C-alpha positions in Angstrom: -0.3 -0.9 8.1 -3.7 0.7 8.7 -5.8 -1.3 11.1 -8.6 -1.8 8.5 -6.1 -3.1 6.0 -4.7 -5.5 8.6 -8.2 -6.7 9.5 -9.1 -7.2 5.8 -5.9 -9.1 5.2 -6.5 -11.3 8.2 -10.1 -12.0 7.1 -9.6 -12.5 3.3 -6.0 -13.1 2.4 -4.5 -16.5 1.8 -0.9 -16.2 2.9 1.4 -18.7 1.3 5.1 -19.2 1.5 7.5 -18.1 -1.2 5.4 -17.1 -4.3 8.1 -15.0 -5.9 10.9 -17.4 -6.6 10.3 -19.2 -9.8 8.2 -16.4 -11.4 10.9 -13.8 -11.9 11.2 -14.4 -15.7 7.4 -14.3 -16.2 7.2 -11.1 -14.2 9.9 -9.5 -16.3 8.0 -10.5 -19.4 4.9 -8.7 -18.1 6.8 -5.6 -17.2 8.4 -5.6 -20.7 5.0 -5.9 -22.3 3.7 -3.0 -20.2 6.6 -0.9 -21.3 6.0 -1.8 -24.9 2.5 -0.3 -24.5 4.2 3.0 -23.5 3.4 2.7 -19.8 6.1 3.8 -17.5 6.4 1.4 -14.6 8.5 4.0 -12.7 5.8 6.7 -13.2 3.0 4.5 -12.2 4.8 3.3 -9.0 5.7 6.8 -8.1 2.1 8.0 -8.5 1.0 5.1 -6.3 3.6 5.9 -3.7 2.6 9.6 -3.7 -1.0 8.7 -3.3 -0.2 6.2 -0.5 1.9 8.8 1.4 -0.9 11.4 1.0 -3.5 8.9 2.4 -1.2 8.0 5.3 -0.7 11.7 6.1 -4.5 12.1 6.3 -4.9 9.0 8.5 -2.0 10.0 10.7 -3.5 13.5 11.1 -6.8 12.0 12.0 -5.2 9.7 14.6 -3.3 12.6 16.1 -6.5 14.7 16.3 -8.4 11.8 17.9 -5.6 11.2 20.5 -5.3 15.0 21.2 -9.1 15.2 21.7 -9.2 12.2 24.0 -6.3 13.6 26.1 -8.0 17.0 26.4 -11.3 15.3 27.4 -9.5 13.3 30.0 -8.0 16.3 31.8 
């Protein structure tokens, strides 16, 4: 998890225990309603995954660059 995301979660999130059990049927109703509107859950989640991976690659490349620069400066 990126550091900024972790910090934001720590600062603003309210972490509760199991919030999934008991809402499975309602979640399926929502997904069915979305599909009825012609929106593909699979396509949306794939796009989000692709964008997330792309952003991770940019962040990772930046981190590697920063570390490489710091190591070179320390020589």
